[in-house]
N, C-alpha and C positions, 0 to 999 in steps of 0.2 A: 423577738421581743419577749419580755417576761410574762408569765401567767401565774395564777395562784397555785398551780401545781408544780412549778419549777422550784427545786430546792435552792434556798438562798445561801450563797457563800459569804456575801458581804453586802451590807446595806448601810451606807454612810452619807453624811451631808458634807459637800464641799462648801464651806462657808463663803459668804460674800467677800470679795476682795482677796481670797486666800488660795493656797495651792492644795493639791491632792495627788496621791499616787497609789498604785497597787500593781501587782503582777496578776494578770488574768491568764489562767491556765488554758492551754489549747482545748478548744471545744466549748469552753464556757462563754457566757454571754454577758457583756457589760451594757447596761441600760442607763442612759443619762436622761434625767427628767428635769425639764426646765420648770421649776416649781412655780415661779411667779411670772414667767414670760419675758421675752426680749433680753435674755442674758447670754452673752457670748462666752463660750467655753473653749479657751485656747488649749490645744492638745498636741502632745508629742508621743511617739511610740518607738520602742526599742525591743529587739529580741532580748528576752530576760537573761539568757546565758551568754550573750555577746552583744554588748551595747554598740559595737561598730556597725551592726545591722540595725538600721533605723529608718523611720518613715521618710520617704522621698516624695515631695510634691511633684517634681518633674516626672518621675517614673509613674506615679499614680495617674496624673493627668494625661500623659502620653498613652498609657495603656487603655484608658477608657475613652479617649478622644473627647473629653468634656472637662471644662474648667471647674465645674462645680460638682459637689459630692451629694449622693443621695442613695436610696436603696439599691443594692447589688454592687455598689462601688467596692472594689478590692483595694485596700490601702497597702501599698507596696514599698519595699526598700529600694535602694539604688540598683541592686541586681535583680529587681522584680520579685524578690521573695514576698509572698503574701503574709502580712502581719495580722490584719484583721479585715473583716468584711462587714459592711453595713447590711444587716439582714432585715431591719424594719426602720421606718422613718416617717414620722408624722408631720414633718415640716417640709422636706422635699428639696432643700437647697442649702448647702453649707459651703463656706468660703475656704479656699486653699491658697490664696495669694495675698491676703491682706496683712499677714504677718502678726507679730506680737508687739504690743506697745512697750516702750522702755522709758526710763526717765529722760534719756537723751532725745528720743523722738518726740516726747511730750513737749519738751522745751522748744524744739524746732518748730513744731506745728502750732502750739498753743501759747507759747510765751514762757519766759523764765520764771514766772510766778508759779508754774506747775512743777518745778524741779524737785520739790520735796515729795511729790505724789508717788505712792507705790505703783508698780507697773508689772506687766506679765513677765518680762525678762527677769525681773528680780524674783518673782514667784518661782519660775523655772529653775533659777540658780539655787534658791533656798531648798526647794524640794528635791531637785536633782542631786544635791550634795549628799543626801541620805543614801543614794545608790551609787556614789562614786562618780557622778557626772559633773562636768564643769562647763565653762563658757564655750570651749571648743566643740562640745558635744551638742550644742543647740543648732537646730536646722529650721528652715521655714516650716511653720506649724499649720495645723488645721484650726479653723475657727468654727466650731460647731454652733449652729443657731445664728451665726452672724451673717447679715445680708450685705454683700458687696457687689452691686451690679457693675458691669463693665460697659461703658458707652462705646459707640461705634468708632470713636477716635482713640480708643484704648484707655480712656480716663477711668480710674476706679472711684467709686463712691462708697461711703459708709453711711447707711441709712437705717431707718427703723427696721427691726427684725421682722421675720415672717412667723415667728413662733408665738405661742400663747401659753398661759398658765396650764401646766400639766402635760404639755406636749413632750414627746420623747423620741429618742432614736436608740437602736440597739446594734451592738457590734459583736460579732463572733470572733474569738481569737483563733487564728489558724495555727499559730505556734504559741508557746508561753511568751506573753508580751507584757513588758513594763509600760504602763500607761501613765504619763506625766501630764498633769492638768494645772493650768492657771485659770481659776474662775475670775474672769477678767475684771480688774478694778477700774477700768477706764471711765471717767466721768465727764470728759471733754467732748465727746461725740455721741451720737445716738445708738452705738452698738449695744449698750446696756440700758437704753431708755434713760440715760443720765442718772441711773439709780441701781448700782450693782446689787444682785440678790443671790441667795443660795441656790444650789442645784443638788439633786439627789443622785448618788452613784450606787447602782445595784448590780452585783455580780451573781449570776445564777448558773447552775449546771443543768443541762437538759435531761 
């Protein structure tokens, strides 16, 4: 996690509803601050010099034998290459199976009147294009701060988040890692408290 003594490399705001991206150099720390609480931060990760090496939910979950992410979780690629490690976590539970909302899924779940609404897949495509990424490069993503409990029968729920204003998590880059974020614009379920808000993205070097 960041301290007042850590040199700041980058300190930016990912605006409500919008995308964000940056390359986090190996050894540097990315801290995501949930400024207002209850904001889902959809996240993808790629090796900065080879985008075919990318975050794998299956490899990450299998390696840690836990469906949810928290402190000490190593975020891995398909071949188990460590991309980033969660080194501090004030929330304690982050989703890796709920996926990213899209205009198509919104209409299916919530009705055709939502077809015009911006969604995470669109954010990923817009921001990913800056790095030469396209739709075929999108994979199942992490949803930091999003609360998706799994019932005994395997049913997934999307419920109020466990975060609160000012809560944060910190990730150490194990290799130079491109981090691609959609600061989730979903307003049809409680993943953002029905009110998407900004988050702070801070990169520091130890």
